[in-house]
Structure formats: structure tokens, C-alpha cells
C-alpha positions in Angstrom: 97.3 86.4 123.8 100.3 85.0 121.8 100.1 88.0 119.4 100.2 90.5 122.1 103.0 88.9 123.9 105.2 88.6 120.7 104.2 92.2 119.7 105.2 93.6 123.2 108.5 91.7 122.9 109.4 93.4 119.7 108.4 96.7 121.1 111.2 96.1 123.8 114.0 94.7 121.8 113.5 95.8 118.1 111.2 98.8 118.0 111.3 100.2 114.5 113.7 97.4 113.4 113.6 94.6 110.8 111.8 91.9 112.8 108.2 91.0 112.4 106.3 89.5 115.3 104.5 86.1 114.9 100.7 86.6 115.4 99.5 83.1 115.8 101.1 79.6 116.7 100.0 78.3 113.3 102.1 80.9 111.7 105.0 79.9 114.0 105.0 76.3 112.6 105.1 77.9 108.9 107.9 80.2 109.7 110.8 78.1 108.3 113.9 79.5 106.8 113.5 80.2 103.2 109.8 79.9 103.1 108.1 82.5 100.9 105.9 85.2 102.6 103.7 87.9 101.0 104.1 91.4 102.1 100.8 93.3 101.9 100.9 97.1 101.9 98.1 98.7 103.8 95.6 101.5 103.2 96.5 104.2 105.6 99.8 106.1 106.3 100.2 105.0 109.8 99.7 101.2 109.1 102.7 98.9 108.9 102.6 96.1 106.2 101.2 92.8 106.9 102.9 89.5 106.2 101.2 86.4 105.3 102.4 82.8 104.7 101.0 80.5 102.1 98.1 78.2 103.2 100.5 75.3 102.6 104.0 75.7 103.5 105.9 77.0 100.5 109.7 77.3 100.2 111.8 79.4 97.8 112.8 76.3 96.0 109.1 75.6 95.2 108.6 78.8 93.4 111.9 78.8 91.3 112.5 77.1 87.8 114.3 73.8 87.9 113.0 71.4 90.4 116.1 71.5 92.6 116.1 71.8 96.5 118.2 74.6 98.0 120.6 73.8 101.0 121.1 77.1 102.8 123.9 77.8 105.2 122.5 78.5 108.5 124.1 80.6 111.2 122.7 80.1 114.8 123.6 82.3 117.8 122.2 83.3 121.1 119.9 86.3 120.4 118.9 87.6 123.9 117.9 86.5 127.3 114.6 88.4 127.4 113.1 89.6 130.7 110.8 92.4 130.3 108.3 93.9 132.6 104.6 94.4 132.5 102.9 97.2 134.2 99.8 97.1 136.4 98.2 100.5 137.0 97.8 101.3 140.7 97.3 104.3 142.9 100.1 106.5 144.1 102.5 109.2 143.2 105.4 107.8 141.2 107.0 108.3 137.8 107.3 105.5 135.2 109.0 105.1 131.9 106.7 104.2 129.0 108.7 103.4 125.9 110.9 106.5 125.2 108.8 108.8 127.3 108.5 109.5 131.0 105.3 109.7 132.8 105.2 111.4 136.2 101.6 111.9 137.1 99.9 112.3 140.4 97.7 109.3 141.2 99.1 107.0 138.6 101.9 104.4 139.0 103.0 101.1 137.8 103.8 97.8 139.6 106.3 95.9 137.6 106.0 92.2 137.2 108.5 90.0 135.4 107.9 88.7 132.0 110.4 86.4 130.3 110.6 84.2 127.1 113.9 83.0 128.6 117.0 82.5 126.4 116.2 83.1 122.7 118.2 82.0 119.8 118.4 83.4 116.3 118.7 81.3 113.2 119.9 83.2 110.1 120.4 82.3 106.4 123.8 83.2 104.9 122.4 85.4 102.1 125.8 85.6 100.3 125.8 81.8 99.8 122.2 81.7 98.9 122.5 84.3 96.2 125.3 82.2 94.7 122.9 79.2 94.8 120.1 80.9 92.9 122.2 82.9 90.5 120.9 81.2 87.3 117.4 80.5 88.4 114.2 82.5 87.9 110.9 82.8 89.6 108.2 80.5 88.2 105.6 83.1 87.3 103.1 80.3 86.7 103.3 79.0 90.1 99.7 79.2 91.9 101.1 81.3 94.9 103.2 83.6 92.6 100.2 84.2 90.2 97.8 85.1 93.1 100.5 87.4 94.5 101.1 89.1 91.2 97.4 89.8 90.8 97.5 92.1 93.9 99.4 95.0 92.6 100.7 96.1 96.0 101.8 92.7 97.3 105.5 92.0 97.4 107.3 88.5 97.5 109.6 87.9 100.4 111.8 85.2 101.6 112.2 84.4 105.3 115.8 85.0 106.1 116.0 84.8 110.0 113.8 83.8 112.9 113.9 84.0 116.6 113.0 80.8 118.5 112.4 80.0 122.2 114.5 77.4 123.9 112.4 76.7 127.0 108.7 76.0 127.7 106.9 79.3 128.3 103.6 80.1 129.9 101.5 83.1 128.8 98.7 84.4 131.0 96.0 87.0 130.5 94.4 88.6 133.6 91.5 91.0 133.5 91.6 93.5 136.2 90.1 96.8 137.5 92.1 99.1 139.6 90.9 102.1 141.5 92.8 105.3 140.9 93.1 108.7 142.6 91.5 107.5 145.7 88.1 108.0 144.0 85.5 106.2 142.1 87.5 106.6 138.7 88.5 103.2 137.6 91.1 101.8 135.1 90.0 98.6 133.5 92.2 96.6 131.4 94.1 93.3 130.6 97.6 92.3 131.5 99.4 89.7 129.5 102.5 88.0 131.2 105.1 85.6 129.8 107.2 83.5 132.1 109.6 80.5 131.5 108.0 77.4 132.9 110.9 75.7 134.5 109.2 73.2 136.9 105.9 72.7 135.0 104.0 74.4 137.9 101.9 77.6 137.6 98.9 79.0 139.4 95.5 78.4 137.8 92.9 81.0 138.7 90.7 83.2 136.6 93.5 83.9 134.3 93.6 82.5 130.7 96.6 80.3 130.3 98.6 79.4 127.2 101.6 77.2 127.2 104.1 77.2 124.3 106.7 74.5 123.7 110.2 75.0 122.4 111.2 75.7 119.8 108.5 78.3 119.0 109.2 81.1 116.5 108.2 84.4 118.0 109.6 86.7 115.4 111.2 86.6 112.0 113.0 88.8 109.3 112.5 88.7 105.6 114.3 90.0 102.6 112.2 91.3 99.7 112.5 90.3 96.1 112.2 92.5 93.0 110.8 90.1 90.2 111.2 91.1 86.5 108.7 90.3 83.9 110.8 87.4 82.6 111.1 85.9 86.1 114.7 87.1 86.8 114.8 88.5 90.3 117.1 90.2 92.8 117.3 90.4 96.6 116.6 93.9 97.9 119.5 94.3 100.4 119.3 98.1 100.9 116.5 99.9 102.7 115.8 102.2 99.8 115.5 99.3 97.4 111.8 98.1 97.4 110.6 94.7 96.2 107.7 94.0 94.0 106.8 92.8 90.5 108.1 94.9 87.5 105.2 96.8 85.9 104.6 97.1 82.2 104.3 100.9 82.6 106.9 101.9 85.3 106.7 105.7 84.5 103.9 106.2 87.1 105.3 107.6 90.3 102.5 106.3 92.6 100.4 103.3 93.4 97.1 103.9 94.9 94.6 102.0 97.0 91.2 103.3 96.8 88.3 102.9 99.4 85.4 104.8 98.1 87.5 107.7 96.7 89.8 108.0 99.6 93.5 107.6 98.5 96.7 107.1 100.4 100.1 107.7 98.7 102.5 105.2 99.7 105.6 107.2 98.6 104.5 110.4 100.3 104.2 109.3 104.0 104.9 112.0 106.5 104.9 111.8 110.3 103.5 114.4 112.5 105.8 117.3 113.2 107.9 117.4 116.3 107.2 119.9 119.1 104.4 121.8 117.5 101.1 123.0 119.1 98.2 120.6 118.9 96.1 122.6 116.5 98.7 122.0 113.7 97.5 118.3 113.4 93.8 119.3 112.7 94.5 119.6 109.0 95.9 116.2 108.7 92.9 114.8 110.8 90.4 116.6 108.6 91.1 114.4 105.5 90.0 111.4 107.5 87.5 112.8 109.9 85.1 114.0 107.0 84.7 110.3 106.1 84.1 109.5 109.8 81.0 111.7 109.7 79.3 108.6 107.9 79.0 107.1 111.3 76.3 109.8 112.0 74.1 108.0 109.2 73.7 105.1 111.6 69.8 105.1 112.5 69.4 106.7 116.0 67.9 103.5 117.4 71.1 101.6 116.7 73.6 104.5 117.3 73.6 104.0 121.2 74.2 100.3 120.9 77.1 100.8 118.5 78.7 103.4 120.6 78.3 101.3 123.8 79.8 98.3 122.1 82.8 100.3 120.7 83.4 101.8 124.0 83.5 98.1 125.6 86.0 96.8 123.2 88.4 99.4 123.9 89.4 97.3 126.9 90.0 94.3 124.7 92.8 94.6 122.3 92.2 91.2 120.7 88.7 92.1 119.6 89.9 95.5 118.3 92.6 93.9 116.1 90.2 91.1 114.7 87.6 93.6 113.9 90.2 95.7 112.1 91.1 92.8 109.9 87.6 91.7 109.1 86.5 95.3 108.2 89.6 95.8 106.1 88.7 92.5 104.1 85.2 93.7 103.6 86.2 97.1 102.3 88.6 95.4 100.0 86.0 93.3 98.4 86.8 90.1 100.1 84.5 87.8 102.2 86.1 87.8 105.8 87.2 84.4 107.1 84.6 83.3 109.8 87.1 81.0 111.2 89.0 83.8 112.9 86.0 84.2 115.2 87.0 80.8 116.7 89.9 82.6 118.4 87.5 84.6 120.5 85.4 83.7 123.6 81.7 83.5 123.0 81.1 87.0 124.6 83.8 88.6 122.3 82.4 86.8 119.2 78.8 88.3 120.0 80.4 91.7 120.3 82.1 91.4 116.8 78.9 90.2 115.1 76.8 92.9 116.8 79.1 95.6 115.7 79.2 94.4 112.1 75.4 93.9 112.1 75.0 97.5 113.3 77.3 98.7 110.6 75.3 97.0 108.1 77.2 93.8 107.4 75.3 90.6 108.5 76.6 87.1 108.7 73.7 84.8 108.3 74.7 81.0 108.1 78.1 82.1 107.0 76.9 84.2 104.1 77.6 87.9 104.5 74.7 90.3 103.3 75.0 93.9 102.8 72.3 96.0 104.2 73.4 99.7 104.2 75.7 102.1 102.5 79.4 101.1 102.4 80.6 104.5 103.7 79.7 103.4 107.2 82.0 100.4 106.8 84.7 102.6 105.3 84.4 104.9 108.4 84.7 101.9 110.6 87.6 100.9 108.7 89.4 104.0 109.3 88.4 104.1 113.0 89.5 100.4 113.7 92.8 100.9 111.7 93.7 103.7 114.1 92.6 102.0 117.2 94.6 99.0 116.1 97.8 101.0 116.5 97.3 101.8 120.1 99.0 100.0 122.9 96.8 98.1 125.4 97.0 100.9 128.0 96.3 103.6 125.6 93.2 101.8 124.3 91.9 101.2 128.0 92.7 104.9 128.8 90.7 106.0 125.9 87.9 103.8 127.2 88.0 105.7 130.5 87.8 109.0 128.7 84.5 107.8 126.9 83.1 106.7 130.2 83.9 110.0 131.8 82.4 111.8 128.8 85.5 113.6 128.0 85.4 113.3 124.2 83.9 116.9 123.7 86.8 118.5 125.6 89.3 116.3 123.7 87.9 117.4 120.4 87.8 121.1 121.4 91.4 121.0 122.7 93.2 121.5 119.3 90.9 124.2 118.2 91.5 126.4 121.1 95.2 125.8 121.5 97.4 128.9 120.4 100.5 128.9 118.1 102.5 128.4 121.4 100.5 125.4 122.4 98.6 127.4 125.0 95.0 127.6 126.2 93.6 129.3 129.3 92.4 127.2 132.1 89.3 129.6 132.4 88.1 128.7 128.9 84.5 127.4 129.3 85.0 124.5 127.1 87.7 123.1 129.6 85.4 123.3 132.7 85.1 119.5 132.9 88.7 119.0 132.1 90.3 121.0 135.0 89.3 118.4 137.6 92.7 116.8 138.6 91.7 113.2 138.3 90.2 113.7 134.8 93.2 115.7 133.7 95.5 113.0 134.9 93.7 110.4 132.9 93.9 112.6 129.7 97.4 113.3 130.4 98.2 109.6 130.5 96.3 109.1 127.2 98.2 112.0 125.6 101.6 110.7 127.0 101.0 107.2 125.5 100.2 109.1 122.1 103.3 111.2 122.0 101.5 114.4 123.1 102.9 116.6 126.0 100.1 117.8 128.1 100.8 120.1 131.2 98.9 122.4 133.4 100.1 125.3 135.4 98.3 128.0 137.3 97.1 129.9 134.3 97.3 127.7 131.2 97.2 124.3 129.8 100.1 123.4 127.3 99.6 120.7 124.5 102.4 120.1 122.0 103.6 117.1 120.1 106.7 115.5 121.5 110.0 115.0 119.7 109.6 112.5 116.8 106.0 111.7 117.7 105.4 109.4 114.6 101.9 108.9 113.7 100.6 108.6 117.2 99.0 112.0 117.6 97.2 111.7 114.3 95.9 108.2 115.2 94.6 109.5 118.5 92.5 112.2 117.0 91.2 110.1 114.1 90.0 107.8 116.8 88.6 110.7 118.9 86.8 112.0 115.8 85.2 108.6 115.0 83.9 107.9 118.5 82.8 111.6 118.8 80.8 111.3 115.5 78.6 108.6 117.1 78.4 110.5 120.5 77.2 113.6 118.7 74.5 111.7 117.0 73.1 110.6 120.4 72.9 114.3 121.5 70.9 115.3 118.6 
């Protein structure tokens, strides 16, 4: 709940900015000014870097030569008084803003409920003063944290330069709900996370999950990357085009690669999906990943149905999707996933995670993981979960609705029958299950949340990407391809 609340907060106040949401209360305690943080580059082009604190609080002065504490100049100011809104899906005919897009769909609306972290303050290190203080000092390359960081070639050493803290006690609640839509039996199932300032210490206890966070709790932070030379000298990367990292012995190579069973991602050649183009133009980008997703068809038929059902269930549970993404990424990277992360889940969620990993061929018996089947199935799940993890809560739940309504075949077919103008005929036999207004509205909602424009007139259906769609259309179709690979196996 805490991770979702802070992530939603940054989407509202700093989308695409320099701040990083705090994912756990434990990390909130570690997020001290001048603490060192590792930035880990990810596998796929759409993934943002992950930031990790040291197991024990480690400050910049701890990893510098000369055992001398730093006394930073800290500037504190009011950041923002945050009052956002959290939408509950209801019946009706209204329009609603979702991010930078506008949704205006028959049968779908939003009820707004207040969400507030209250007055937030920003604490920021004076970098000019800090650079003067460390001018003659070097990074201690023999420090355990630095040595481990240096071993991972894509990790970057960062220093926490600013943080956003609460000033009042807040309550975060999570409420599971199912709303009837379109006046029919079609349902929208999902979870709503709400945040409110707890001024009087009273709140309603019902079926919601409730989490109280005291002040001052860090909910977001900013870092500055360091470029470390081979002799320990370093510089702060103050410009966006200046990247941190460790100087390599052979710096003539243009690219760094991460390999997962032969699939490579070039970090210096990331391209977003084109703006305002017909849907079929994204198929080539999807193909690079979807051919690896076909490994999901190798799951034995007896287990395929269970795996597909479990994956459809967790689409309504953002926390489980995120945790599975983290665990599968660790497995594919050659690490043993930490079993303690399962403690964050409810017993029912924990069973889902263990069952999905078991069906994928990764057992956890007495805490000891045992490989049982080909790794390419885990690689396929890594791609699938890494795409699902980028969805918003509502987009995930809407994708779950599409699975329940068996709309995956038509979603897969849509790019292939879309013309260069983004058109396809309403009379196309492949779209027969799609023309129903209720089903079309659900798909339209999913596409809108994925930066794809989907419209229907008397003769045609129009499907094109939006302006500046980012990676969301690609992410959507990678997810559809992965789920469809399992569903196809069920029909064979």
C-alpha cells in the first residue's frame, strides 16, 4: 500500500521528473541526506532504474578516503500541500481526465475521493558547498559497499541530495471493490488506495486494510550520480547528459549489454513508440519480445490452465504483480530471491506467488529454490511481469476484465487488420465479439490507459497511438502476447 501511495503521488506532482518514490517504510528510515544509493539499470527498454539503499545505513563520508565526517548545508522549504484524487469506477455517462488523456466513454465514470499527504516539506543539500568539502577526497574502492557495486557493471553510485517528508500523521487505506458497469453483468474489480491526513486520530475501520505512517516519513527522494575514476577520484553528474558509473578499462565500446538467454537490450538506443501512427506499426517492435513469450506454450497442458487462471487473478492485485516481477528478475539474473519479501503479502497472495513460480518450474522447498524446467519459461515470465509492472492499477484491472471476457484474440488481431490510416472495418469477422458496446468500452478504456486512441464510427474502427505515447502501447501488446500464448495452448 505504501509503495502504491507514494508512486501515485509522484505521478501527480513529478511525472517524468527527478524524484524517486520510496517503496517501503524501511527504506524511508534509510533515506538520509548524503546516504549512498545504488542505481541498478534494468533489462528492458521500458523499465525505469531501481534504486537500493545499503543493508546498513551508509553515508557518503563512510565511502570516502580520510575518516572525516561531512557537515552538509541543508536548505528546507515547503514543497507542496498535496491533495489528490482517487477514482472509483462507477456506472454513468461522464468524461474523466486520466493523466494527460481525456476519457469520455459511455457507461464509465469516476467518483473522486480526496487523498492527501498534507503539507510536505523538502530538505535539500547545498551541492555547491558539498563539492567544496569533498574536493580533495576520493572514493575508497576497497569499501565493501563500493566493491560489490563495482562488480555489477551496470550499477551506478549515487548520493541522496534531497527528500520529501510528511509533517502530519497520515492514514493509508486499501479497499477491494467490484463495481457493476454498463447496467449489465460486466464487472470491474479492483483495489483503491487512499491517503488522508489523520488530524483527530479517528478513522473508520471496516474491511479496508489500514496503515498509519507517522511524521516525518520520507515518501520521495532525489539523487545525484557519481562518475568514479579508476584511482578513486570522482565527480558529481550535474547535467542530464552526464551519466554516472565506474570508469572502465576499455572505454571504447559504445554499448553495455545485459543478456537473458541471448535477448539483449541496448541502453544507449532506447526509442519510444511513434506518435499518432496506426496500431500495426508497433507489431515489429513487439515481435522481438513475443517470440520469446512463445516459451509459455511449453508449459505442460495439465498446468497451463492453472497458470493462466492465476495470472488473470493477480491482474487485480498490483502488489503481487510487482513482487513477482522482482523475484523473477532476481532468478533470471542468477540470484536467489529473498523469501522475506513474501512476508509483505497476505497468506492468499503468498500462495499465488508460490503457485505461479512452481508452475513456471521454480520451487521453494524449505527456503531452497530448485530448478525443474527450462529457464526460457522463466525468461518469458520475466518479460511478461516486467511489462505488467508498468501498468497503472486501473489498466491492470481492465486487462483482467478483457481476459475474463475472452477478448485476447481480438486484441491480438487488431494490429494485423489495421490499415496504414489506422482503420479497420466493423464488418471484419475477427471483430464480431468486439462490436458489442459494453465490450468495446472496456477495451477503449484499456487502450486509453495505454496511450492508444480507439474510436468507432458507423463503418470503421480507428486505432492509433496518441501523441508522445512513450512505451505504453508496446508494453500493452507484450502483455497481451504473453497471456495469449497461454490461452492459445488451452485451445490446442
